[in-house]
VMD Tcl script that builds the backbone (N, CA, C; Angstrom):
set m [mol new atoms 297]
animate dup $m
set s [atomselect $m all]
$s set {name element resname resid chain x y z} {
  {N N UNK 1 A 162.503 111.523 -74.338}
  {CA C UNK 1 A 161.594 110.429 -74.058}
  {C C UNK 1 A 162.101 109.187 -74.776}
  {N N UNK 2 A 162.108 108.075 -74.061}
  {CA C UNK 2 A 162.549 106.813 -74.630}
  {C C UNK 2 A 161.471 105.769 -74.380}
  {N N UNK 3 A 161.064 105.088 -75.444}
  {CA C UNK 3 A 160.197 103.938 -75.239}
  {C C UNK 3 A 161.075 102.777 -74.829}
  {N N UNK 4 A 160.780 102.171 -73.704}
  {CA C UNK 4 A 161.636 101.094 -73.213}
  {C C UNK 4 A 161.024 99.733 -73.420}
  {N N UNK 5 A 159.802 99.667 -73.901}
  {CA C UNK 5 A 159.127 98.374 -73.956}
  {C C UNK 5 A 157.988 98.380 -74.964}
  {N N UNK 6 A 157.828 97.313 -75.674}
  {CA C UNK 6 A 156.657 97.085 -76.523}
  {C C UNK 6 A 156.297 95.609 -76.404}
  {N N UNK 7 A 155.005 95.303 -76.271}
  {CA C UNK 7 A 154.563 93.928 -76.094}
  {C C UNK 7 A 153.473 93.601 -77.107}
  {N N UNK 8 A 153.685 92.545 -77.821}
  {CA C UNK 8 A 152.690 92.038 -78.770}
  {C C UNK 8 A 152.356 90.639 -78.356}
  {N N UNK 9 A 151.105 90.246 -78.492}
  {CA C UNK 9 A 150.803 88.864 -78.175}
  {C C UNK 9 A 149.451 88.622 -77.579}
  {N N UNK 10 A 148.702 89.671 -77.284}
  {CA C UNK 10 A 147.351 89.455 -76.786}
  {C C UNK 10 A 146.499 88.920 -77.946}
  {N N UNK 11 A 145.784 87.884 -77.681}
  {CA C UNK 11 A 144.990 87.288 -78.755}
  {C C UNK 11 A 143.660 87.993 -78.909}
  {N N UNK 12 A 143.250 88.159 -80.130}
  {CA C UNK 12 A 141.926 88.736 -80.413}
  {C C UNK 12 A 141.761 90.138 -79.889}
  {N N UNK 13 A 140.588 90.418 -79.384}
  {CA C UNK 13 A 140.266 91.732 -78.866}
  {C C UNK 13 A 140.424 91.693 -77.340}
  {N N UNK 14 A 141.424 92.375 -76.841}
  {CA C UNK 14 A 141.718 92.395 -75.414}
  {C C UNK 14 A 141.772 93.826 -74.928}
  {N N UNK 15 A 141.114 94.111 -73.822}
  {CA C UNK 15 A 141.115 95.467 -73.265}
  {C C UNK 15 A 142.533 95.841 -72.828}
  {N N UNK 16 A 142.866 97.113 -73.024}
  {CA C UNK 16 A 144.211 97.604 -72.704}
  {C C UNK 16 A 144.611 97.337 -71.266}
  {N N UNK 17 A 143.670 97.507 -70.321}
  {CA C UNK 17 A 144.018 97.299 -68.921}
  {C C UNK 17 A 144.393 95.862 -68.629}
  {N N UNK 18 A 143.777 94.908 -69.338}
  {CA C UNK 18 A 144.134 93.503 -69.166}
  {C C UNK 18 A 145.530 93.225 -69.726}
  {N N UNK 19 A 145.832 93.829 -70.873}
  {CA C UNK 19 A 147.172 93.677 -71.456}
  {C C UNK 19 A 148.210 94.226 -70.497}
  {N N UNK 20 A 147.958 95.413 -69.939}
  {CA C UNK 20 A 148.899 96.001 -68.987}
  {C C UNK 20 A 149.102 95.081 -67.796}
  {N N UNK 21 A 148.047 94.511 -67.279}
  {CA C UNK 21 A 148.176 93.594 -66.122}
  {C C UNK 21 A 148.976 92.357 -66.493}
  {N N UNK 22 A 148.767 91.792 -67.674}
  {CA C UNK 22 A 149.556 90.642 -68.132}
  {C C UNK 22 A 151.042 90.989 -68.132}
  {N N UNK 23 A 151.363 92.170 -68.638}
  {CA C UNK 23 A 152.741 92.596 -68.740}
  {C C UNK 23 A 153.356 92.791 -67.359}
  {N N UNK 24 A 152.632 93.473 -66.474}
  {CA C UNK 24 A 153.154 93.736 -65.142}
  {C C UNK 24 A 153.404 92.441 -64.391}
  {N N UNK 25 A 152.446 91.534 -64.461}
  {CA C UNK 25 A 152.528 90.290 -63.684}
  {C C UNK 25 A 153.429 89.236 -64.290}
  {N N UNK 26 A 153.506 89.180 -65.608}
  {CA C UNK 26 A 154.124 88.016 -66.188}
  {C C UNK 26 A 155.296 88.177 -67.110}
  {N N UNK 27 A 155.773 89.407 -67.330}
  {CA C UNK 27 A 156.896 89.556 -68.260}
  {C C UNK 27 A 158.117 90.051 -67.506}
  {N N UNK 28 A 159.131 89.186 -67.377}
  {CA C UNK 28 A 160.329 89.583 -66.623}
  {C C UNK 28 A 161.165 90.675 -67.295}
  {N N UNK 29 A 160.934 90.920 -68.581}
  {CA C UNK 29 A 161.706 91.943 -69.303}
  {C C UNK 29 A 161.131 93.345 -69.054}
  {N N UNK 30 A 159.848 93.416 -68.717}
  {CA C UNK 30 A 159.192 94.718 -68.556}
  {C C UNK 30 A 159.850 95.488 -67.401}
  {N N UNK 31 A 160.276 96.705 -67.691}
  {CA C UNK 31 A 160.913 97.529 -66.676}
  {C C UNK 31 A 159.861 98.247 -65.857}
  {N N UNK 32 A 159.655 97.763 -64.657}
  {CA C UNK 32 A 158.699 98.421 -63.760}
  {C C UNK 32 A 159.339 99.698 -63.227}
  {N N UNK 33 A 158.571 100.740 -63.034}
  {CA C UNK 33 A 159.143 101.991 -62.521}
  {C C UNK 33 A 159.726 101.810 -61.124}
  {N N UNK 34 A 160.830 102.480 -60.885}
  {CA C UNK 34 A 161.427 102.452 -59.547}
  {C C UNK 34 A 160.520 103.220 -58.586}
  {N N UNK 35 A 160.716 102.996 -57.300}
  {CA C UNK 35 A 159.929 103.710 -56.286}
  {C C UNK 35 A 160.110 105.220 -56.464}
  {N N UNK 36 A 158.972 105.913 -56.491}
  {CA C UNK 36 A 158.996 107.349 -56.694}
  {C C UNK 36 A 158.958 107.786 -58.151}
  {N N UNK 37 A 158.978 106.827 -59.081}
  {CA C UNK 37 A 158.901 107.120 -60.505}
  {C C UNK 37 A 157.596 106.531 -61.042}
  {N N UNK 38 A 157.063 107.126 -62.105}
  {CA C UNK 38 A 155.748 106.731 -62.588}
  {C C UNK 38 A 155.723 106.689 -64.120}
  {N N UNK 39 A 154.896 105.797 -64.650}
  {CA C UNK 39 A 154.510 105.841 -66.039}
  {C C UNK 39 A 153.167 106.562 -66.094}
  {N N UNK 40 A 153.014 107.501 -67.019}
  {CA C UNK 40 A 151.726 108.160 -67.210}
  {C C UNK 40 A 150.859 107.239 -68.054}
  {N N UNK 41 A 149.649 106.963 -67.591}
  {CA C UNK 41 A 148.716 106.136 -68.347}
  {C C UNK 41 A 147.376 106.815 -68.392}
  {N N UNK 42 A 146.557 106.449 -69.349}
  {CA C UNK 42 A 145.234 107.062 -69.521}
  {C C UNK 42 A 144.307 106.755 -68.363}
  {N N UNK 43 A 143.230 107.552 -68.257}
  {CA C UNK 43 A 142.293 107.411 -67.153}
  {C C UNK 43 A 141.462 106.148 -67.227}
  {N N UNK 44 A 141.515 105.410 -68.353}
  {CA C UNK 44 A 140.763 104.154 -68.436}
  {C C UNK 44 A 141.398 103.080 -67.551}
  {N N UNK 45 A 142.652 103.257 -67.216}
  {CA C UNK 45 A 143.378 102.300 -66.372}
  {C C UNK 45 A 143.159 102.648 -64.902}
  {N N UNK 46 A 143.428 101.682 -64.042}
  {CA C UNK 46 A 143.393 101.927 -62.590}
  {C C UNK 46 A 144.754 102.418 -62.124}
  {N N UNK 47 A 144.744 103.298 -61.120}
  {CA C UNK 47 A 146.015 103.695 -60.514}
  {C C UNK 47 A 146.635 102.500 -59.828}
  {N N UNK 48 A 147.919 102.325 -60.029}
  {CA C UNK 48 A 148.682 101.263 -59.380}
  {C C UNK 48 A 150.014 101.858 -59.005}
  {N N UNK 49 A 150.756 101.187 -58.142}
  {CA C UNK 49 A 152.070 101.669 -57.798}
  {C C UNK 49 A 152.915 101.775 -59.063}
  {N N UNK 50 A 153.420 102.969 -59.305}
  {CA C UNK 50 A 154.275 103.197 -60.466}
  {C C UNK 50 A 153.539 103.608 -61.737}
  {N N UNK 51 A 152.201 103.656 -61.674}
  {CA C UNK 51 A 151.399 104.021 -62.867}
  {C C UNK 51 A 150.410 105.094 -62.441}
  {N N UNK 52 A 150.464 106.225 -63.106}
  {CA C UNK 52 A 149.677 107.387 -62.691}
  {C C UNK 52 A 148.634 107.753 -63.736}
  {N N UNK 53 A 147.391 107.862 -63.263}
  {CA C UNK 53 A 146.276 108.285 -64.126}
  {C C UNK 53 A 145.745 109.613 -63.584}
  {N N UNK 54 A 145.053 110.384 -64.419}
  {CA C UNK 54 A 144.437 111.614 -63.914}
  {C C UNK 54 A 143.259 111.271 -63.001}
  {N N UNK 55 A 142.919 112.202 -62.129}
  {CA C UNK 55 A 141.793 112.033 -61.225}
  {C C UNK 55 A 140.546 112.534 -61.927}
  {N N UNK 56 A 139.616 111.657 -62.199}
  {CA C UNK 56 A 138.384 112.063 -62.875}
  {C C UNK 56 A 137.323 112.561 -61.891}
  {N N UNK 57 A 137.402 112.138 -60.647}
  {CA C UNK 57 A 136.408 112.537 -59.678}
  {C C UNK 57 A 135.040 111.954 -60.041}
  {N N UNK 58 A 134.042 112.376 -59.301}
  {CA C UNK 58 A 132.678 111.922 -59.569}
  {C C UNK 58 A 132.013 112.924 -60.528}
  {N N UNK 59 A 130.878 112.561 -61.041}
  {CA C UNK 59 A 130.141 113.445 -61.959}
  {C C UNK 59 A 129.781 114.764 -61.281}
  {N N UNK 60 A 129.462 114.723 -60.002}
  {CA C UNK 60 A 129.081 115.926 -59.257}
  {C C UNK 60 A 130.254 116.880 -59.083}
  {N N UNK 61 A 131.458 116.338 -58.981}
  {CA C UNK 61 A 132.598 117.198 -58.646}
  {C C UNK 61 A 133.097 118.054 -59.807}
  {N N UNK 62 A 132.832 117.609 -61.069}
  {CA C UNK 62 A 133.269 118.362 -62.240}
  {C C UNK 62 A 134.791 118.656 -62.194}
  {N N UNK 63 A 135.569 117.617 -62.019}
  {CA C UNK 63 A 137.025 117.749 -61.959}
  {C C UNK 63 A 137.577 117.879 -63.373}
  {N N UNK 64 A 138.400 118.906 -63.601}
  {CA C UNK 64 A 139.008 119.106 -64.923}
  {C C UNK 64 A 140.207 118.171 -65.082}
  {N N UNK 65 A 140.343 117.591 -66.293}
  {CA C UNK 65 A 141.478 116.693 -66.525}
  {C C UNK 65 A 141.986 116.749 -67.953}
  {N N UNK 66 A 141.606 117.773 -68.715}
  {CA C UNK 66 A 142.151 118.010 -70.052}
  {C C UNK 66 A 142.910 119.329 -70.004}
  {N N UNK 67 A 144.008 119.401 -70.757}
  {CA C UNK 67 A 144.872 120.580 -70.711}
  {C C UNK 67 A 144.107 121.858 -71.075}
  {N N UNK 68 A 143.295 121.811 -72.106}
  {CA C UNK 68 A 142.571 123.020 -72.519}
  {C C UNK 68 A 141.610 123.517 -71.450}
  {N N UNK 69 A 141.129 122.631 -70.588}
  {CA C UNK 69 A 140.221 123.062 -69.528}
  {C C UNK 69 A 140.936 123.950 -68.497}
  {N N UNK 70 A 142.243 123.845 -68.407}
  {CA C UNK 70 A 142.996 124.681 -67.461}
  {C C UNK 70 A 143.289 126.049 -68.028}
  {N N UNK 71 A 142.905 126.321 -69.273}
  {CA C UNK 71 A 143.052 127.680 -69.820}
  {C C UNK 71 A 142.159 128.661 -69.084}
  {N N UNK 72 A 141.094 128.154 -68.440}
  {CA C UNK 72 A 140.168 129.006 -67.703}
  {C C UNK 72 A 140.740 129.473 -66.366}
  {N N UNK 73 A 141.866 128.946 -65.980}
  {CA C UNK 73 A 142.471 129.341 -64.709}
  {C C UNK 73 A 143.196 128.191 -64.038}
  {N N UNK 74 A 143.798 128.494 -62.872}
  {CA C UNK 74 A 144.565 127.466 -62.168}
  {C C UNK 74 A 143.650 126.400 -61.572}
  {N N UNK 75 A 144.226 125.312 -61.056}
  {CA C UNK 75 A 143.415 124.270 -60.411}
  {C C UNK 75 A 142.547 124.877 -59.325}
  {N N UNK 76 A 141.306 124.410 -59.239}
  {CA C UNK 76 A 140.342 124.944 -58.278}
  {C C UNK 76 A 140.369 124.220 -56.937}
  {N N UNK 77 A 140.965 123.045 -56.887}
  {CA C UNK 77 A 140.970 122.277 -55.645}
  {C C UNK 77 A 142.119 121.276 -55.647}
  {N N UNK 78 A 142.262 120.543 -54.556}
  {CA C UNK 78 A 143.403 119.636 -54.413}
  {C C UNK 78 A 143.316 118.444 -55.359}
  {N N UNK 79 A 142.140 118.126 -55.890}
  {CA C UNK 79 A 142.018 117.013 -56.842}
  {C C UNK 79 A 142.466 117.439 -58.241}
  {N N UNK 80 A 142.317 118.719 -58.551}
  {CA C UNK 80 A 142.704 119.210 -59.881}
  {C C UNK 80 A 144.193 119.489 -59.996}
  {N N UNK 81 A 144.867 119.759 -58.897}
  {CA C UNK 81 A 146.295 120.089 -58.951}
  {C C UNK 81 A 147.135 118.964 -59.562}
  {N N UNK 82 A 147.004 117.698 -59.104}
  {CA C UNK 82 A 147.768 116.641 -59.788}
  {C C UNK 82 A 147.362 116.468 -61.234}
  {N N UNK 83 A 146.109 116.728 -61.565}
  {CA C UNK 83 A 145.667 116.656 -62.961}
  {C C UNK 83 A 146.384 117.677 -63.832}
  {N N UNK 84 A 146.592 118.855 -63.312}
  {CA C UNK 84 A 147.322 119.908 -64.039}
  {C C UNK 84 A 148.733 119.428 -64.345}
  {N N UNK 85 A 149.403 118.827 -63.347}
  {CA C UNK 85 A 150.748 118.297 -63.568}
  {C C UNK 85 A 150.696 117.171 -64.585}
  {N N UNK 86 A 149.730 116.288 -64.412}
  {CA C UNK 86 A 149.609 115.108 -65.304}
  {C C UNK 86 A 149.422 115.544 -66.759}
  {N N UNK 87 A 148.450 116.437 -67.010}
  {CA C UNK 87 A 148.181 116.817 -68.391}
  {C C UNK 87 A 149.326 117.633 -68.995}
  {N N UNK 88 A 150.050 118.357 -68.163}
  {CA C UNK 88 A 151.215 119.082 -68.677}
  {C C UNK 88 A 152.283 118.113 -69.149}
  {N N UNK 89 A 152.550 117.081 -68.374}
  {CA C UNK 89 A 153.524 116.057 -68.773}
  {C C UNK 89 A 153.019 115.264 -69.972}
  {N N UNK 90 A 151.747 114.916 -69.955}
  {CA C UNK 90 A 151.186 114.118 -71.033}
  {C C UNK 90 A 151.218 114.885 -72.357}
  {N N UNK 91 A 151.017 116.194 -72.282}
  {CA C UNK 91 A 151.026 116.995 -73.525}
  {C C UNK 91 A 152.412 117.021 -74.150}
  {N N UNK 92 A 153.467 116.932 -73.333}
  {CA C UNK 92 A 154.831 116.862 -73.863}
  {C C UNK 92 A 154.975 115.606 -74.709}
  {N N UNK 93 A 154.430 114.493 -74.231}
  {CA C UNK 93 A 154.472 113.241 -74.976}
  {C C UNK 93 A 153.728 113.387 -76.290}
  {N N UNK 94 A 152.537 113.967 -76.232}
  {CA C UNK 94 A 151.733 114.119 -77.456}
  {C C UNK 94 A 152.444 115.019 -78.479}
  {N N UNK 95 A 153.020 116.109 -78.018}
  {CA C UNK 95 A 153.717 116.999 -78.947}
  {C C UNK 95 A 154.972 116.347 -79.523}
  {N N UNK 96 A 155.670 115.598 -78.687}
  {CA C UNK 96 A 156.917 114.954 -79.141}
  {C C UNK 96 A 156.652 113.950 -80.247}
  {N N UNK 97 A 155.572 113.193 -80.096}
  {CA C UNK 97 A 155.306 112.116 -81.069}
  {C C UNK 97 A 154.169 112.432 -82.033}
  {N N UNK 98 A 153.649 113.645 -81.960}
  {CA C UNK 98 A 152.606 114.050 -82.902}
  {C C UNK 98 A 151.324 113.263 -82.756}
  {N N UNK 99 A 151.001 112.900 -81.536}
  {CA C UNK 99 A 149.802 112.099 -81.297}
  {C C UNK 99 A 148.600 113.002 -81.289}
}
mol reanalyze $m
mol bondsrecalc $m
mol representation Tube
mol addrep $m
């Protein structure tokens, strides 16, 4: 894993999604993912081309999106399958950097 970018400069208290949008729209140095490649981002962000978040579903659907929740068994539906892939990849990042 290689960190390719760090951005400092948001003034005061700024929500992470707004900072991400500033970077995507206005920083020519930021390496946007190539077509078919994605950056994994938290579910607080919106899905965008090149940025992948887990599917939270609605409250009624009870979609699993934490790695430990998949200890109970495989994905139960088509919305949980990408979440299983997502959390598996995300856990590699967490273990690598001790997050």
